[in-house]
mmCIF file of the N, C-alpha and C atoms, coordinates in Angstrom:
data_MODEL
# 
_entry.id   MODEL 
# 
loop_
_atom_site.group_PDB 
_atom_site.id 
_atom_site.type_symbol 
_atom_site.label_atom_id 
_atom_site.label_alt_id 
_atom_site.label_comp_id 
_atom_site.label_asym_id 
_atom_site.label_entity_id 
_atom_site.label_seq_id 
_atom_site.pdbx_PDB_ins_code 
_atom_site.Cartn_x 
_atom_site.Cartn_y 
_atom_site.Cartn_z 
_atom_site.occupancy 
_atom_site.B_iso_or_equiv 
_atom_site.pdbx_formal_charge 
_atom_site.auth_seq_id 
_atom_site.auth_comp_id 
_atom_site.auth_asym_id 
_atom_site.auth_atom_id 
_atom_site.pdbx_PDB_model_num 
ATOM 1   N N  . UNK A 1 1  ? -24.790 84.078 144.901 1.00 0.00 ? 1  UNK A N  1 
ATOM 2   C CA . UNK A 1 1  ? -25.851 83.204 144.983 1.00 0.00 ? 1  UNK A CA 1 
ATOM 3   C C  . UNK A 1 1  ? -25.563 82.332 143.485 1.00 0.00 ? 1  UNK A C  1 
ATOM 4   N N  . UNK A 1 2  ? -25.525 81.040 143.826 1.00 0.00 ? 2  UNK A N  1 
ATOM 5   C CA . UNK A 1 2  ? -25.457 80.064 142.582 1.00 0.00 ? 2  UNK A CA 1 
ATOM 6   C C  . UNK A 1 2  ? -26.464 80.220 141.755 1.00 0.00 ? 2  UNK A C  1 
ATOM 7   N N  . UNK A 1 3  ? -26.227 80.175 140.433 1.00 0.00 ? 3  UNK A N  1 
ATOM 8   C CA . UNK A 1 3  ? -27.530 80.249 139.511 1.00 0.00 ? 3  UNK A CA 1 
ATOM 9   C C  . UNK A 1 3  ? -28.213 78.911 139.690 1.00 0.00 ? 3  UNK A C  1 
ATOM 10  N N  . UNK A 1 4  ? -29.597 78.869 139.808 1.00 0.00 ? 4  UNK A N  1 
ATOM 11  C CA . UNK A 1 4  ? -30.245 77.855 140.385 1.00 0.00 ? 4  UNK A CA 1 
ATOM 12  C C  . UNK A 1 4  ? -30.636 76.698 139.185 1.00 0.00 ? 4  UNK A C  1 
ATOM 13  N N  . UNK A 1 5  ? -30.083 77.160 138.155 1.00 0.00 ? 5  UNK A N  1 
ATOM 14  C CA . UNK A 1 5  ? -30.074 76.239 136.884 1.00 0.00 ? 5  UNK A CA 1 
ATOM 15  C C  . UNK A 1 5  ? -29.261 74.892 137.209 1.00 0.00 ? 5  UNK A C  1 
ATOM 16  N N  . UNK A 1 6  ? -28.247 75.217 138.113 1.00 0.00 ? 6  UNK A N  1 
ATOM 17  C CA . UNK A 1 6  ? -27.276 74.319 138.137 1.00 0.00 ? 6  UNK A CA 1 
ATOM 18  C C  . UNK A 1 6  ? -27.585 73.210 139.578 1.00 0.00 ? 6  UNK A C  1 
ATOM 19  N N  . UNK A 1 7  ? -27.357 72.091 139.357 1.00 0.00 ? 7  UNK A N  1 
ATOM 20  C CA . UNK A 1 7  ? -27.670 71.058 140.542 1.00 0.00 ? 7  UNK A CA 1 
ATOM 21  C C  . UNK A 1 7  ? -26.617 71.514 141.735 1.00 0.00 ? 7  UNK A C  1 
ATOM 22  N N  . UNK A 1 8  ? -26.939 70.936 142.901 1.00 0.00 ? 8  UNK A N  1 
ATOM 23  C CA . UNK A 1 8  ? -25.864 71.254 143.960 1.00 0.00 ? 8  UNK A CA 1 
ATOM 24  C C  . UNK A 1 8  ? -24.682 70.376 143.544 1.00 0.00 ? 8  UNK A C  1 
ATOM 25  N N  . UNK A 1 9  ? -23.606 70.926 143.945 1.00 0.00 ? 9  UNK A N  1 
ATOM 26  C CA . UNK A 1 9  ? -22.319 70.037 143.519 1.00 0.00 ? 9  UNK A CA 1 
ATOM 27  C C  . UNK A 1 9  ? -22.129 68.944 144.626 1.00 0.00 ? 9  UNK A C  1 
ATOM 28  N N  . UNK A 1 10 ? -21.690 67.763 144.110 1.00 0.00 ? 10 UNK A N  1 
ATOM 29  C CA . UNK A 1 10 ? -21.544 66.782 145.266 1.00 0.00 ? 10 UNK A CA 1 
ATOM 30  C C  . UNK A 1 10 ? -20.134 66.322 145.005 1.00 0.00 ? 10 UNK A C  1 
ATOM 31  N N  . UNK A 1 11 ? -19.746 65.892 146.136 1.00 0.00 ? 11 UNK A N  1 
ATOM 32  C CA . UNK A 1 11 ? -18.284 65.223 146.238 1.00 0.00 ? 11 UNK A CA 1 
ATOM 33  C C  . UNK A 1 11 ? -18.339 63.909 146.689 1.00 0.00 ? 11 UNK A C  1 
ATOM 34  N N  . UNK A 1 12 ? -17.930 62.969 145.822 1.00 0.00 ? 12 UNK A N  1 
ATOM 35  C CA . UNK A 1 12 ? -17.857 61.524 146.238 1.00 0.00 ? 12 UNK A CA 1 
ATOM 36  C C  . UNK A 1 12 ? -16.704 61.207 146.567 1.00 0.00 ? 12 UNK A C  1 
ATOM 37  N N  . UNK A 1 13 ? -16.697 60.647 147.949 1.00 0.00 ? 13 UNK A N  1 
ATOM 38  C CA . UNK A 1 13 ? -15.361 60.255 148.523 1.00 0.00 ? 13 UNK A CA 1 
ATOM 39  C C  . UNK A 1 13 ? -15.707 58.696 149.059 1.00 0.00 ? 13 UNK A C  1 
ATOM 40  N N  . UNK A 1 14 ? -14.689 57.921 148.795 1.00 0.00 ? 14 UNK A N  1 
ATOM 41  C CA . UNK A 1 14 ? -15.006 56.478 149.329 1.00 0.00 ? 14 UNK A CA 1 
ATOM 42  C C  . UNK A 1 14 ? -14.823 56.521 150.917 1.00 0.00 ? 14 UNK A C  1 
ATOM 43  N N  . UNK A 1 15 ? -15.604 55.828 151.703 1.00 0.00 ? 15 UNK A N  1 
ATOM 44  C CA . UNK A 1 15 ? -15.601 55.863 153.024 1.00 0.00 ? 15 UNK A CA 1 
ATOM 45  C C  . UNK A 1 15 ? -14.519 54.863 153.670 1.00 0.00 ? 15 UNK A C  1 
ATOM 46  N N  . UNK A 1 16 ? -13.754 54.219 152.917 1.00 0.00 ? 16 UNK A N  1 
ATOM 47  C CA . UNK A 1 16 ? -12.701 53.252 153.542 1.00 0.00 ? 16 UNK A CA 1 
ATOM 48  C C  . UNK A 1 16 ? -11.387 53.397 152.561 1.00 0.00 ? 16 UNK A C  1 
ATOM 49  N N  . UNK A 1 17 ? -10.451 52.881 153.263 1.00 0.00 ? 17 UNK A N  1 
ATOM 50  C CA . UNK A 1 17 ? -9.043  53.025 152.493 1.00 0.00 ? 17 UNK A CA 1 
ATOM 51  C C  . UNK A 1 17 ? -9.232  52.091 151.360 1.00 0.00 ? 17 UNK A C  1 
ATOM 52  N N  . UNK A 1 18 ? -8.246  52.448 150.399 1.00 0.00 ? 18 UNK A N  1 
ATOM 53  C CA . UNK A 1 18 ? -8.157  51.587 149.186 1.00 0.00 ? 18 UNK A CA 1 
ATOM 54  C C  . UNK A 1 18 ? -7.503  50.373 149.389 1.00 0.00 ? 18 UNK A C  1 
ATOM 55  N N  . UNK A 1 19 ? -8.000  49.317 148.805 1.00 0.00 ? 19 UNK A N  1 
ATOM 56  C CA . UNK A 1 19 ? -7.386  47.846 148.820 1.00 0.00 ? 19 UNK A CA 1 
ATOM 57  C C  . UNK A 1 19 ? -6.189  47.511 148.138 1.00 0.00 ? 19 UNK A C  1 
ATOM 58  N N  . UNK A 1 20 ? -6.158  48.371 146.978 1.00 0.00 ? 20 UNK A N  1 
ATOM 59  C CA . UNK A 1 20 ? -5.046  48.074 145.953 1.00 0.00 ? 20 UNK A CA 1 
ATOM 60  C C  . UNK A 1 20 ? -4.459  49.314 145.631 1.00 0.00 ? 20 UNK A C  1 
ATOM 61  N N  . UNK A 1 21 ? -3.348  49.100 145.131 1.00 0.00 ? 21 UNK A N  1 
ATOM 62  C CA . UNK A 1 21 ? -2.665  50.502 144.390 1.00 0.00 ? 21 UNK A CA 1 
ATOM 63  C C  . UNK A 1 21 ? -3.622  51.006 143.264 1.00 0.00 ? 21 UNK A C  1 
ATOM 64  N N  . UNK A 1 22 ? -4.176  50.169 142.430 1.00 0.00 ? 22 UNK A N  1 
ATOM 65  C CA . UNK A 1 22 ? -4.958  50.623 141.326 1.00 0.00 ? 22 UNK A CA 1 
ATOM 66  C C  . UNK A 1 22 ? -6.200  51.282 141.891 1.00 0.00 ? 22 UNK A C  1 
ATOM 67  N N  . UNK A 1 23 ? -6.844  50.689 142.977 1.00 0.00 ? 23 UNK A N  1 
ATOM 68  C CA . UNK A 1 23 ? -8.024  51.427 143.582 1.00 0.00 ? 23 UNK A CA 1 
ATOM 69  C C  . UNK A 1 23 ? -7.452  52.698 144.024 1.00 0.00 ? 23 UNK A C  1 
ATOM 70  N N  . UNK A 1 24 ? -6.274  53.046 144.740 1.00 0.00 ? 24 UNK A N  1 
ATOM 71  C CA . UNK A 1 24 ? -5.904  54.115 145.313 1.00 0.00 ? 24 UNK A CA 1 
ATOM 72  C C  . UNK A 1 24 ? -5.690  55.218 144.096 1.00 0.00 ? 24 UNK A C  1 
ATOM 73  N N  . UNK A 1 25 ? -5.327  54.665 142.986 1.00 0.00 ? 25 UNK A N  1 
ATOM 74  C CA . UNK A 1 25 ? -4.996  55.601 141.834 1.00 0.00 ? 25 UNK A CA 1 
ATOM 75  C C  . UNK A 1 25 ? -6.378  56.293 141.401 1.00 0.00 ? 25 UNK A C  1 
ATOM 76  N N  . UNK A 1 26 ? -7.400  55.185 141.253 1.00 0.00 ? 26 UNK A N  1 
ATOM 77  C CA . UNK A 1 26 ? -8.693  55.543 140.771 1.00 0.00 ? 26 UNK A CA 1 
ATOM 78  C C  . UNK A 1 26 ? -9.204  56.820 141.927 1.00 0.00 ? 26 UNK A C  1 
ATOM 79  N N  . UNK A 1 27 ? -9.202  56.242 142.982 1.00 0.00 ? 27 UNK A N  1 
ATOM 80  C CA . UNK A 1 27 ? -9.729  57.309 143.930 1.00 0.00 ? 27 UNK A CA 1 
ATOM 81  C C  . UNK A 1 27 ? -9.152  58.606 143.883 1.00 0.00 ? 27 UNK A C  1 
ATOM 82  N N  . UNK A 1 28 ? -7.757  58.775 143.676 1.00 0.00 ? 28 UNK A N  1 
ATOM 83  C CA . UNK A 1 28 ? -7.106  60.003 143.566 1.00 0.00 ? 28 UNK A CA 1 
ATOM 84  C C  . UNK A 1 28 ? -7.696  60.763 142.422 1.00 0.00 ? 28 UNK A C  1 
ATOM 85  N N  . UNK A 1 29 ? -7.914  59.895 141.223 1.00 0.00 ? 29 UNK A N  1 
ATOM 86  C CA . UNK A 1 29 ? -8.497  60.717 140.064 1.00 0.00 ? 29 UNK A CA 1 
ATOM 87  C C  . UNK A 1 29 ? -9.935  61.047 140.357 1.00 0.00 ? 29 UNK A C  1 
ATOM 88  N N  . UNK A 1 30 ? -10.610 60.449 141.190 1.00 0.00 ? 30 UNK A N  1 
ATOM 89  C CA . UNK A 1 30 ? -11.946 60.955 141.441 1.00 0.00 ? 30 UNK A CA 1 
ATOM 90  C C  . UNK A 1 30 ? -11.858 62.259 142.253 1.00 0.00 ? 30 UNK A C  1 
ATOM 91  N N  . UNK A 1 31 ? -10.718 62.168 143.140 1.00 0.00 ? 31 UNK A N  1 
ATOM 92  C CA . UNK A 1 31 ? -10.730 63.223 143.937 1.00 0.00 ? 31 UNK A CA 1 
ATOM 93  C C  . UNK A 1 31 ? -10.437 64.496 142.921 1.00 0.00 ? 31 UNK A C  1 
ATOM 94  N N  . UNK A 1 32 ? -9.665  64.392 142.029 1.00 0.00 ? 32 UNK A N  1 
ATOM 95  C CA . UNK A 1 32 ? -9.488  65.386 141.281 1.00 0.00 ? 32 UNK A CA 1 
ATOM 96  C C  . UNK A 1 32 ? -10.697 65.886 140.359 1.00 0.00 ? 32 UNK A C  1 
ATOM 97  N N  . UNK A 1 33 ? -11.279 64.872 139.875 1.00 0.00 ? 33 UNK A N  1 
ATOM 98  C CA . UNK A 1 33 ? -12.399 65.312 139.086 1.00 0.00 ? 33 UNK A CA 1 
ATOM 99  C C  . UNK A 1 33 ? -13.369 65.979 139.746 1.00 0.00 ? 33 UNK A C  1 
ATOM 100 N N  . UNK A 1 34 ? -13.448 65.613 141.209 1.00 0.00 ? 34 UNK A N  1 
ATOM 101 C CA . UNK A 1 34 ? -14.415 66.221 142.072 1.00 0.00 ? 34 UNK A CA 1 
ATOM 102 C C  . UNK A 1 34 ? -14.165 67.860 142.363 1.00 0.00 ? 34 UNK A C  1 
ATOM 103 N N  . UNK A 1 35 ? -12.964 68.353 141.948 1.00 0.00 ? 35 UNK A N  1 
ATOM 104 C CA . UNK A 1 35 ? -12.621 69.563 141.977 1.00 0.00 ? 35 UNK A CA 1 
ATOM 105 C C  . UNK A 1 35 ? -13.266 70.639 141.178 1.00 0.00 ? 35 UNK A C  1 
ATOM 106 N N  . UNK A 1 36 ? -14.080 69.931 140.307 1.00 0.00 ? 36 UNK A N  1 
ATOM 107 C CA . UNK A 1 36 ? -14.961 70.919 139.279 1.00 0.00 ? 36 UNK A CA 1 
ATOM 108 C C  . UNK A 1 36 ? -15.753 71.787 140.001 1.00 0.00 ? 36 UNK A C  1 
ATOM 109 N N  . UNK A 1 37 ? -16.327 71.759 141.136 1.00 0.00 ? 37 UNK A N  1 
ATOM 110 C CA . UNK A 1 37 ? -17.080 72.578 142.163 1.00 0.00 ? 37 UNK A CA 1 
ATOM 111 C C  . UNK A 1 37 ? -16.008 73.784 142.435 1.00 0.00 ? 37 UNK A C  1 
ATOM 112 N N  . UNK A 1 38 ? -14.765 73.858 142.562 1.00 0.00 ? 38 UNK A N  1 
ATOM 113 C CA . UNK A 1 38 ? -13.826 74.815 142.782 1.00 0.00 ? 38 UNK A CA 1 
ATOM 114 C C  . UNK A 1 38 ? -13.656 75.724 141.538 1.00 0.00 ? 38 UNK A C  1 
ATOM 115 N N  . UNK A 1 39 ? -14.012 75.393 140.358 1.00 0.00 ? 39 UNK A N  1 
ATOM 116 C CA . UNK A 1 39 ? -13.991 76.213 139.383 1.00 0.00 ? 39 UNK A CA 1 
ATOM 117 C C  . UNK A 1 39 ? -15.162 77.158 139.429 1.00 0.00 ? 39 UNK A C  1 
ATOM 118 N N  . UNK A 1 40 ? -16.272 77.158 140.281 1.00 0.00 ? 40 UNK A N  1 
ATOM 119 C CA . UNK A 1 40 ? -17.300 77.921 140.374 1.00 0.00 ? 40 UNK A CA 1 
ATOM 120 C C  . UNK A 1 40 ? -17.051 79.054 141.367 1.00 0.00 ? 40 UNK A C  1 
ATOM 121 N N  . UNK A 1 41 ? -16.111 78.816 142.359 1.00 0.00 ? 41 UNK A N  1 
ATOM 122 C CA . UNK A 1 41 ? -15.743 79.835 143.270 1.00 0.00 ? 41 UNK A CA 1 
ATOM 123 C C  . UNK A 1 41 ? -15.164 81.086 142.644 1.00 0.00 ? 41 UNK A C  1 
ATOM 124 N N  . UNK A 1 42 ? -13.990 80.977 141.875 1.00 0.00 ? 42 UNK A N  1 
ATOM 125 C CA . UNK A 1 42 ? -13.663 82.216 141.137 1.00 0.00 ? 42 UNK A CA 1 
ATOM 126 C C  . UNK A 1 42 ? -14.529 82.987 140.168 1.00 0.00 ? 42 UNK A C  1 
ATOM 127 N N  . UNK A 1 43 ? -15.253 82.028 139.626 1.00 0.00 ? 43 UNK A N  1 
ATOM 128 C CA . UNK A 1 43 ? -16.251 82.620 138.734 1.00 0.00 ? 43 UNK A CA 1 
ATOM 129 C C  . UNK A 1 43 ? -17.347 83.393 139.706 1.00 0.00 ? 43 UNK A C  1 
ATOM 130 N N  . UNK A 1 44 ? -17.687 82.881 140.869 1.00 0.00 ? 44 UNK A N  1 
ATOM 131 C CA . UNK A 1 44 ? -18.673 83.771 141.580 1.00 0.00 ? 44 UNK A CA 1 
ATOM 132 C C  . UNK A 1 44 ? -18.035 85.080 142.089 1.00 0.00 ? 44 UNK A C  1 
ATOM 133 N N  . UNK A 1 45 ? -16.814 84.990 142.226 1.00 0.00 ? 45 UNK A N  1 
ATOM 134 C CA . UNK A 1 45 ? -15.811 86.283 142.791 1.00 0.00 ? 45 UNK A CA 1 
ATOM 135 C C  . UNK A 1 45 ? -15.961 87.234 141.648 1.00 0.00 ? 45 UNK A C  1 
ATOM 136 N N  . UNK A 1 46 ? -15.832 86.612 140.639 1.00 0.00 ? 46 UNK A N  1 
ATOM 137 C CA . UNK A 1 46 ? -16.022 87.747 139.464 1.00 0.00 ? 46 UNK A CA 1 
ATOM 138 C C  . UNK A 1 46 ? -17.216 88.300 139.108 1.00 0.00 ? 46 UNK A C  1 
ATOM 139 N N  . UNK A 1 47 ? -18.201 87.572 139.339 1.00 0.00 ? 47 UNK A N  1 
ATOM 140 C CA . UNK A 1 47 ? -19.632 87.788 139.211 1.00 0.00 ? 47 UNK A CA 1 
ATOM 141 C C  . UNK A 1 47 ? -20.025 88.915 140.136 1.00 0.00 ? 47 UNK A C  1 
ATOM 142 N N  . UNK A 1 48 ? -19.883 88.605 141.325 1.00 0.00 ? 48 UNK A N  1 
ATOM 143 C CA . UNK A 1 48 ? -20.229 89.441 142.707 1.00 0.00 ? 48 UNK A CA 1 
ATOM 144 C C  . UNK A 1 48 ? -19.426 90.683 142.831 1.00 0.00 ? 48 UNK A C  1 
ATOM 145 N N  . UNK A 1 49 ? -18.228 90.787 142.501 1.00 0.00 ? 49 UNK A N  1 
ATOM 146 C CA . UNK A 1 49 ? -17.614 92.093 142.413 1.00 0.00 ? 49 UNK A CA 1 
ATOM 147 C C  . UNK A 1 49 ? -17.138 92.452 141.037 1.00 0.00 ? 49 UNK A C  1 
ATOM 148 N N  . UNK A 1 50 ? -18.012 93.249 140.346 1.00 0.00 ? 50 UNK A N  1 
ATOM 149 C CA . UNK A 1 50 ? -17.779 93.755 139.133 1.00 0.00 ? 50 UNK A CA 1 
ATOM 150 C C  . UNK A 1 50 ? -17.085 95.082 138.866 1.00 0.00 ? 50 UNK A C  1 
ATOM 151 N N  . UNK A 1 51 ? -16.702 95.628 139.769 1.00 0.00 ? 51 UNK A N  1 
ATOM 152 C CA . UNK A 1 51 ? -15.797 97.033 139.913 1.00 0.00 ? 51 UNK A CA 1 
ATOM 153 C C  . UNK A 1 51 ? -14.487 96.790 140.364 1.00 0.00 ? 51 UNK A C  1 
ATOM 154 N N  . UNK A 1 52 ? -13.780 95.635 140.593 1.00 0.00 ? 52 UNK A N  1 
ATOM 155 C CA . UNK A 1 52 ? -12.402 95.519 140.895 1.00 0.00 ? 52 UNK A CA 1 
ATOM 156 C C  . UNK A 1 52 ? -11.423 95.792 139.945 1.00 0.00 ? 52 UNK A C  1 
ATOM 157 N N  . UNK A 1 53 ? -10.063 95.940 140.290 1.00 0.00 ? 53 UNK A N  1 
ATOM 158 C CA . UNK A 1 53 ? -9.050  96.260 139.511 1.00 0.00 ? 53 UNK A CA 1 
ATOM 159 C C  . UNK A 1 53 ? -8.917  95.094 138.504 1.00 0.00 ? 53 UNK A C  1 
ATOM 160 N N  . UNK A 1 54 ? -8.384  95.331 137.387 1.00 0.00 ? 54 UNK A N  1 
ATOM 161 C CA . UNK A 1 54 ? -8.180  94.430 136.240 1.00 0.00 ? 54 UNK A CA 1 
ATOM 162 C C  . UNK A 1 54 ? -7.155  93.347 136.926 1.00 0.00 ? 54 UNK A C  1 
ATOM 163 N N  . UNK A 1 55 ? -6.133  93.507 137.638 1.00 0.00 ? 55 UNK A N  1 
ATOM 164 C CA . UNK A 1 55 ? -5.222  92.490 138.201 1.00 0.00 ? 55 UNK A CA 1 
ATOM 165 C C  . UNK A 1 55 ? -6.213  91.372 139.068 1.00 0.00 ? 55 UNK A C  1 
ATOM 166 N N  . UNK A 1 56 ? -7.066  92.072 139.684 1.00 0.00 ? 56 UNK A N  1 
ATOM 167 C CA . UNK A 1 56 ? -7.996  90.841 140.482 1.00 0.00 ? 56 UNK A CA 1 
ATOM 168 C C  . UNK A 1 56 ? -8.539  89.926 139.531 1.00 0.00 ? 56 UNK A C  1 
ATOM 169 N N  . UNK A 1 57 ? -9.226  90.420 138.449 1.00 0.00 ? 57 UNK A N  1 
ATOM 170 C CA . UNK A 1 57 ? -9.974  89.518 137.570 1.00 0.00 ? 57 UNK A CA 1 
ATOM 171 C C  . UNK A 1 57 ? -8.889  88.604 136.807 1.00 0.00 ? 57 UNK A C  1 
ATOM 172 N N  . UNK A 1 58 ? -7.642  88.996 136.655 1.00 0.00 ? 58 UNK A N  1 
ATOM 173 C CA . UNK A 1 58 ? -6.763  88.223 135.815 1.00 0.00 ? 58 UNK A CA 1 
ATOM 174 C C  . UNK A 1 58 ? -6.463  87.121 136.769 1.00 0.00 ? 58 UNK A C  1 
ATOM 175 N N  . UNK A 1 59 ? -5.988  87.485 138.101 1.00 0.00 ? 59 UNK A N  1 
ATOM 176 C CA . UNK A 1 59 ? -5.674  86.402 139.203 1.00 0.00 ? 59 UNK A CA 1 
ATOM 177 C C  . UNK A 1 59 ? -6.640  85.464 139.450 1.00 0.00 ? 59 UNK A C  1 
ATOM 178 N N  . UNK A 1 60 ? -8.127  85.819 139.651 1.00 0.00 ? 60 UNK A N  1 
ATOM 179 C CA . UNK A 1 60 ? -9.071  85.015 139.632 1.00 0.00 ? 60 UNK A CA 1 
ATOM 180 C C  . UNK A 1 60 ? -9.264  84.026 138.482 1.00 0.00 ? 60 UNK A C  1 
ATOM 181 N N  . UNK A 1 61 ? -9.274  84.601 137.186 1.00 0.00 ? 61 UNK A N  1 
ATOM 182 C CA . UNK A 1 61 ? -9.357  83.714 136.147 1.00 0.00 ? 61 UNK A CA 1 
ATOM 183 C C  . UNK A 1 61 ? -8.195  82.780 136.057 1.00 0.00 ? 61 UNK A C  1 
ATOM 184 N N  . UNK A 1 62 ? -7.132  83.035 136.533 1.00 0.00 ? 62 UNK A N  1 
ATOM 185 C CA . UNK A 1 62 ? -6.018  81.964 136.548 1.00 0.00 ? 62 UNK A CA 1 
ATOM 186 C C  . UNK A 1 62 ? -6.240  80.890 137.605 1.00 0.00 ? 62 UNK A C  1 
ATOM 187 N N  . UNK A 1 63 ? -6.892  81.373 138.769 1.00 0.00 ? 63 UNK A N  1 
ATOM 188 C CA . UNK A 1 63 ? -7.211  80.474 139.713 1.00 0.00 ? 63 UNK A CA 1 
ATOM 189 C C  . UNK A 1 63 ? -8.295  79.419 139.146 1.00 0.00 ? 63 UNK A C  1 
ATOM 190 N N  . UNK A 1 64 ? -9.317  79.904 138.652 1.00 0.00 ? 64 UNK A N  1 
ATOM 191 C CA . UNK A 1 64 ? -10.268 79.117 137.928 1.00 0.00 ? 64 UNK A CA 1 
ATOM 192 C C  . UNK A 1 64 ? -9.795  78.198 136.947 1.00 0.00 ? 64 UNK A C  1 
ATOM 193 N N  . UNK A 1 65 ? -8.749  78.735 136.121 1.00 0.00 ? 65 UNK A N  1 
ATOM 194 C CA . UNK A 1 65 ? -8.205  77.830 135.013 1.00 0.00 ? 65 UNK A CA 1 
ATOM 195 C C  . UNK A 1 65 ? -7.584  76.761 135.702 1.00 0.00 ? 65 UNK A C  1 
ATOM 196 N N  . UNK A 1 66 ? -6.867  77.145 136.721 1.00 0.00 ? 66 UNK A N  1 
ATOM 197 C CA . UNK A 1 66 ? -5.952  75.946 137.362 1.00 0.00 ? 66 UNK A CA 1 
ATOM 198 C C  . UNK A 1 66 ? -6.860  74.969 138.227 1.00 0.00 ? 66 UNK A C  1 
ATOM 199 N N  . UNK A 1 67 ? -7.925  75.269 138.874 1.00 0.00 ? 67 UNK A N  1 
ATOM 200 C CA . UNK A 1 67 ? -9.028  74.372 139.298 1.00 0.00 ? 67 UNK A CA 1 
ATOM 201 C C  . UNK A 1 67 ? -9.618  73.483 138.383 1.00 0.00 ? 67 UNK A C  1 
ATOM 202 N N  . UNK A 1 68 ? -9.838  74.121 137.066 1.00 0.00 ? 68 UNK A N  1 
ATOM 203 C CA . UNK A 1 68 ? -10.254 73.503 135.761 1.00 0.00 ? 68 UNK A CA 1 
ATOM 204 C C  . UNK A 1 68 ? -9.345  72.163 135.365 1.00 0.00 ? 68 UNK A C  1 
ATOM 205 N N  . UNK A 1 69 ? -8.056  72.750 135.451 1.00 0.00 ? 69 UNK A N  1 
ATOM 206 C CA . UNK A 1 69 ? -7.194  71.773 135.176 1.00 0.00 ? 69 UNK A CA 1 
ATOM 207 C C  . UNK A 1 69 ? -7.071  70.692 135.754 1.00 0.00 ? 69 UNK A C  1 
ATOM 208 N N  . UNK A 1 70 ? -7.177  70.830 137.335 1.00 0.00 ? 70 UNK A N  1 
ATOM 209 C CA . UNK A 1 70 ? -6.990  69.665 138.301 1.00 0.00 ? 70 UNK A CA 1 
ATOM 210 C C  . UNK A 1 70 ? -8.229  68.729 137.887 1.00 0.00 ? 70 UNK A C  1 
ATOM 211 N N  . UNK A 1 71 ? -9.527  69.379 137.637 1.00 0.00 ? 71 UNK A N  1 
ATOM 212 C CA . UNK A 1 71 ? -10.641 68.515 137.549 1.00 0.00 ? 71 UNK A CA 1 
ATOM 213 C C  . UNK A 1 71 ? -10.482 67.724 136.142 1.00 0.00 ? 71 UNK A C  1 
ATOM 214 N N  . UNK A 1 72 ? -10.072 68.425 135.151 1.00 0.00 ? 72 UNK A N  1 
ATOM 215 C CA . UNK A 1 72 ? -9.620  67.499 133.733 1.00 0.00 ? 72 UNK A CA 1 
ATOM 216 C C  . UNK A 1 72 ? -8.641  66.527 133.854 1.00 0.00 ? 72 UNK A C  1 
ATOM 217 N N  . UNK A 1 73 ? -7.676  66.783 134.778 1.00 0.00 ? 73 UNK A N  1 
ATOM 218 C CA . UNK A 1 73 ? -6.401  65.730 135.080 1.00 0.00 ? 73 UNK A CA 1 
ATOM 219 C C  . UNK A 1 73 ? -7.272  64.482 135.559 1.00 0.00 ? 73 UNK A C  1 
ATOM 220 N N  . UNK A 1 74 ? -8.067  64.764 136.374 1.00 0.00 ? 74 UNK A N  1 
ATOM 221 C CA . UNK A 1 74 ? -8.823  63.551 137.262 1.00 0.00 ? 74 UNK A CA 1 
ATOM 222 C C  . UNK A 1 74 ? -9.565  62.961 136.331 1.00 0.00 ? 74 UNK A C  1 
ATOM 223 N N  . UNK A 1 75 ? -10.427 63.714 135.448 1.00 0.00 ? 75 UNK A N  1 
ATOM 224 C CA . UNK A 1 75 ? -11.348 63.107 134.410 1.00 0.00 ? 75 UNK A CA 1 
ATOM 225 C C  . UNK A 1 75 ? -10.496 62.168 133.440 1.00 0.00 ? 75 UNK A C  1 
ATOM 226 N N  . UNK A 1 76 ? -9.415  62.780 132.824 1.00 0.00 ? 76 UNK A N  1 
ATOM 227 C CA . UNK A 1 76 ? -8.495  62.046 131.881 1.00 0.00 ? 76 UNK A CA 1 
ATOM 228 C C  . UNK A 1 76 ? -8.002  60.669 132.569 1.00 0.00 ? 76 UNK A C  1 
ATOM 229 N N  . UNK A 1 77 ? -7.507  61.014 133.838 1.00 0.00 ? 77 UNK A N  1 
ATOM 230 C CA . UNK A 1 77 ? -6.976  59.837 134.550 1.00 0.00 ? 77 UNK A CA 1 
ATOM 231 C C  . UNK A 1 77 ? -8.053  58.613 134.701 1.00 0.00 ? 77 UNK A C  1 
ATOM 232 N N  . UNK A 1 78 ? -9.278  58.856 134.859 1.00 0.00 ? 78 UNK A N  1 
ATOM 233 C CA . UNK A 1 78 ? -10.357 57.994 134.913 1.00 0.00 ? 78 UNK A CA 1 
ATOM 234 C C  . UNK A 1 78 ? -10.543 57.156 133.478 1.00 0.00 ? 78 UNK A C  1 
ATOM 235 N N  . UNK A 1 79 ? -10.393 58.141 132.447 1.00 0.00 ? 79 UNK A N  1 
ATOM 236 C CA . UNK A 1 79 ? -10.698 57.537 131.028 1.00 0.00 ? 79 UNK A CA 1 
ATOM 237 C C  . UNK A 1 79 ? -9.669  56.643 130.888 1.00 0.00 ? 79 UNK A C  1 
# 
């Protein structure tokens, strides 16, 4: 169960094809920034399964790090 202190994750995606190359680049950056929701999934796995082997936590932490890297890449591209 998700911590109720957090608002629901929303993914914003334009409903039409991009009109310019610059618009396409911005939309791809937005898609990456939207991946921040995916960081919560590995965190939830670690929270809900407290007695797993260490390798499970190591792999899930790497997965979460990778998802956060994707989101940060999109945010940096937008900046």
